[in-house]
N, C-alpha and C positions, 0 to 999 in steps of 0.2 A: 741546592746549596753550595755544592764544590763548583760546578761553573760559576758561580757569583763570586765565590771566594777571592781569585785575584782578582775582577776589578775592586772590590771593597776595600782591600789593601790596597791597591795602587789608590785610590782617593785616600784612605786613611795617610798614608805618608804623603801626599803632598799636602795636606789639612797639617799634617804637624810639621812638614818643612817651613808651608805659611807663618804657623803660630812663632815660630823661634826665628825666624825672617830675620827681626829687627835686632836681633840678640847677635848676632853672628858676625865676626870681624869682617871689614874689608877684600879683606886677603885671607884667605882659610886652605887649610890643605887638603888638595884633592885627589894626593896619588902618594904610594908608598915604596921605596925599591924593598932589594929582596932582603935587605940586612936592616930594617925597618924604620930609615928614616926618612921623613917626606925628601922628596924630589920634586917635589913640585907642587904649586899652589894657587891657586886661581881664583877668581871674583866670586863675592858673596850669592849674585845669582847661579854662577854655574853651579856651587858647593848644595848648592838649597834644590835647583831642578834637575841638574845634570840625571842623576839616575835614577829618579822620579819620571824619567823623559823616557830613559833605556827602559823600566818597566813593560812604561804605555806599548815603546814601540816590540819589545818580547811577549807580549801577550799578545797582538794585532799581528804577528809572524807566525805564529804558534798556531792560530784559530784561523790563519789562512791557508797556509802550508798544506793540510788535508784536504783542501776542496782540488788541488791540482794535482794529486796523488795520483798514479796511473793505479795505481791499488786501495784507492781512500774507501772503497766498502770493508775493510780490514779492520777500520779505526774502531767502530760500532764494536767489533769482538775485542779491543781492550781498550774502552772508552775511559771505566775511572782509571786503570793506570795513566792513560795520553792527560787526563786531570788530575793524578799523581806529581806526573812532571811539571806540567804547568806550574800549579800552586805551589811546588817546590823550589822550583827555578824564583820566580815574583816575591817571595818570603825569604830567601838566602839575599837577595839583592834590598829588598825593606832592610832588614838586620842590617845589613853594610852601609844603608842610607841614614840610619839612625846611630850605626858608632861613628861616621863622619862628621853626622852633624854633632853629637856629643863630646868628640875631641876637640874641633873649635870652638864647642862651649867651654872647656873646660874641664868635662870629665874623665874618670881614670880610666880612658877606655887606650888599649893596647892593640892596636888594627895588626901588628904582624903575628899576633896569638889569634886575633878574631876570625881573619880572612880564611887562613890554614884550615882551622877548626870547622867553618862553616861552611868548604869548600870540600870536606872530608865527610860531613853530616851530608852532604850533595849525594859525594858520593854512594856513601851506606846505605842511602835511600832509592837513587838511579840502580844499584845492583840488585836490590832486591824487587824490583819492580823490571827488570827488561825479560826475565823468563817468562813474562804475562804477553810482551809486545807480540804482535802477530807482523806478519813481511807487510812492509812499505817503504819506502824510499827518504824519510825525512828522520825517523826513530828510532835507534838500534843499531848495531855492530851491521853496518853494510859494506860489506867485500865483494866482490865477485863469485864467491862461493856459495854466502849466504842467501843471495840476490838472482841465484838460478836454481835453489832449491830450498822447498821449502824446511824439511827435514832436515837439514844444513842448518838453515836460520831456526829450527827451535833448540837444537843442541850446543849452538854456538854462544846464544844467548842464557843459556841456563849457567856454562860455565863461566861466560862474560860477566854473569852477573857476580857471579863469587868472587873474582877478581875484582871485581870496579868496588864491592862492598868491602873486598882487604885492603884493597887501595886507600879508600872511606878511613879504615881502623889506620892504619898509619898515621896518614895526614891527622887527621883528628887527635891520637896519642903525641906525633913529632911538631903541636903547636905547645905541645909544653914543655918542647927541649931548648938550648941553646938554639938562639935566630939561622946558625951557619947550619945546624942539624933538621931544620925545619924545609929550608928549600932542597936541602939535598935528598932524605930520604923521601919528602912527597913527589919530587919528579921521578926519582926512580921507581914508584910505586906506581904511581901513574904510566909509566913508560912501560914498564912489566904487561900490566894491566892490559894496555892496549895492543900491546904486540902478542902476548901471550894470546889473547885475542883473536888475532888475525892469524897465526898461525893454528890454534885449533880450527878454525872455519878451514882453512883450508886440508890438511888433513880427515877431516869428519867429511867434507866433499869426496874425498879421494877414496873413504870405505863409503861412503853409498854410493860412489860408481863402482867398485869395484864387489856391490851385490847384487 
C-alpha cells in the first residue's frame, strides 16, 4: 500500500486540478516572494499542471536512483523509511498544489504561512527517518566522512536527525510569526542543522580513526 500511495496521490492531484480548471482565472499567481507578495503570475495551464508534473518527475526520479546506486543492496535495509521519504515529499507538493489552486479560486489561503509550515513538517519527518537510513549515495547526509565509514554514517545520521527535526520545529513555529521573522529564523535553523551535521561527521570520523 505504501508503494502505491504516491502514484495514487499524484493521480488524485491531477484529477482535482482538472476538476477546478475551468474555474481558474486565465492569469493566476504561481510564485510568492519572501514577504508573502505574489511576484509572478502564470497561465491557467501552468498553475493547474506544473506542480503535478513536478510530483510525477520527483516520484520517477526517486524510484530510479536506487537502481544506479553502487550500494543499492542497502535500500532493502531501510525500505520503509525510503517509502516514507517518497510519500512525504509527494504529499508536501500535493498540499502546495491545493493551496495554490485555492488561492486562485479565492480561498482564504496564506501561502507565506502554508509553505514554511509544510517544509517544517517535512523536516520533522525526515529528521525522524534519518537515523534509520543505511549508507547509500543518494539519500542522507553524504559527506566524505560518512561515505567512507559506516559507523560515522550511523552516528552522523543519529545526530543529524535531531538537528533536522529541531530545524523543522523552528520552521513550523516561525510560520506563525511576522513575515520577516519567518524567513530569518527558518534560514538560520536550516543552515545550523546542515553545518552542524557536516562538522559532526568530521569529528566522528576523527574519533573512529583514533580507535
